C-alpha positions in Angstrom: 58.0 -23.1 41.7 54.6 -21.5 41.1 54.7 -17.7 41.6 55.8 -17.4 45.3 54.8 -21.0 46.2 57.2 -23.9 46.2 57.1 -27.6 47.2 60.1 -29.4 48.8 60.9 -32.9 47.6 63.3 -35.2 49.4 66.0 -37.3 47.9 63.7 -40.2 48.5 61.0 -38.8 46.2 58.6 -37.7 49.1 57.2 -34.2 49.6 57.5 -32.1 52.8 54.1 -31.2 54.4 53.2 -28.8 57.1 50.8 -30.3 59.7 48.2 -28.4 61.7 50.0 -29.1 65.0 53.3 -27.6 63.7 55.0 -30.8 62.8 56.6 -31.2 59.4 56.5 -34.6 57.7 58.4 -35.9 54.7 56.1 -38.7 53.6 53.8 -37.4 50.8 53.7 -38.9 47.3 52.0 -35.8 45.8 52.3 -32.1 46.4 48.9 -30.6 47.2 47.8 -28.0 49.7 49.8 -28.9 52.8 52.9 -29.5 50.7 53.2 -26.0 49.4 55.1 -23.2 51.1 55.0 -19.5 50.3 58.5 -17.9 49.9 59.2 -14.6 51.6 62.4 -12.6 52.1 64.6 -13.6 55.1 63.9 -11.7 58.3 65.4 -8.2 57.9 63.2 -5.2 58.6 64.6 -3.2 55.7 64.2 -6.0 53.2 60.7 -6.9 54.3 59.6 -3.2 54.0 61.2 -2.6 50.6 60.6 -5.9 48.9 57.0 -6.8 48.4 56.6 -8.3 44.9 59.7 -10.4 44.4 59.3 -13.8 42.8 60.2 -17.0 44.6 62.7 -17.7 41.9 64.5 -14.4 42.5 64.5 -14.9 46.3 65.9 -18.4 46.0 68.4 -18.0 43.3 69.6 -14.4 43.9 69.4 -13.7 47.6 69.7 -17.3 48.8 68.1 -16.3 52.1 64.4 -16.9 52.6 61.6 -17.7 55.0 58.8 -20.1 54.3 55.1 -19.9 55.3 53.2 -23.2 55.4 49.6 -24.0 54.4 48.4 -23.1 58.0 49.9 -19.5 57.7 52.8 -20.2 60.1 56.5 -19.6 59.5 58.8 -22.6 59.3 61.6 -22.3 61.9 64.6 -24.4 62.8 64.8 -25.7 66.3 67.4 -28.0 68.0 64.9 -30.8 67.6 64.4 -30.1 63.8 62.1 -28.0 61.6 58.7 -26.9 62.9 55.9 -25.0 61.2 54.5 -23.2 64.2 55.9 -19.7 64.4 53.3 -17.0 64.1 55.8 -14.2 64.1 58.5 -13.5 61.4 61.8 -13.7 63.2 65.5 -14.5 62.7 64.9 -18.2 63.7 62.8 -18.5 60.6 65.6 -17.6 58.2 66.6 -20.4 55.8 69.8 -20.2 53.7 69.2 -21.9 50.4 71.8 -24.1 48.7 70.9 -24.8 45.1 72.2 -28.3 44.0 72.3 -29.0 40.3 71.2 -32.5 39.5 
């Protein structure tokens, strides 16, 4: 975690990256630009308006409900086909519930 930016690493040691076409890939050996995501509060108008300067750590470990914005300034969203990084609007389909797993 770096401020409000995080990277996501798979159990296979590869990083998730957001592609310009909206695809998300899990095949990177290093976390650089496309492998960072900015953490925001989950979609809820009251929370979005009241919480502006909350750290990624607090959002992940305290609220456990977040949204992520990829390198290309698009929200990550869950679809029946899998995760995409192509939403330009902050909506409920972009909400991610975090489960912290201790290693």
